[in-house]
N, C-alpha and C positions, 0 to 999 in steps of 0.2 A: 688512745697511744695518754700512754704513764709520763707525767712528765717531771722532772727533778729539778728543785733550785740549791743555788749558792750562793751567799754573797761575799765567804773571804776568799780573797786569794792573796799570789805575790804580786800582781802587776798594777792594783788599782783598779780593776773593775767593779763598777758597781755590783754588774748579779753576772752572775754564769747561768744557761741553761741547757736540761739534756732532756731530747724530745725523743723518746723512744717508742721504733715503730713495728713494722713487720717487718723490713729490710734494715734496718740499721737505727742508729741511735745517728742524732742531728745534738749538735756539739755549738752553741752560742756564749758570744760575751758580748756584753753592752757596759759602754763608757760611762753611761749615765742613766740613770734612774729611768728618765723620762724619753730614753731614747726608742724609738719607734721600731728598727731595724738593728740588728747587734750589728756591731760594727767584727767582729769576728767572727768566724762558721765552720768546724770541722765535723767531716761526717769521721764514725767509730762502729764497727762492726759490732758488740754488744755493748750493756752497761761498762761491763767489768772494763775494757779495753777503754771506753768510751770516760771512767772516768782517771785511770792510768793518765790516759791523754791530757785532759784537763790540768790533772797533777804537775805533772811535765812544764806542761805547754802554758799556764796558767797561776802554775802555782795551790791550785785548790785541796785542801787538803781531801783527805776521803772522807774522814768522817764529819762533814760539814752540808755531804748531801738532806735537803729536807723532799721530802714531795711534797706537788702542788696541788691542788686539792681541782683544779681548771685546765 
């Protein structure tokens, strides 16, 4: 599974995470760095659709995503 993380957004989230799987992309928004579970979650069909959705809903700039090693 590939994972992308972004800390920049216009909604004040501590981080947003994309988890790319075989059947789509899980999109998570965390209000605090130490949040054990996301406060918001959505599903996207593919990475580009998920990034576009995160930009529209949460103000995550398209170029701010970084691939996470875990």
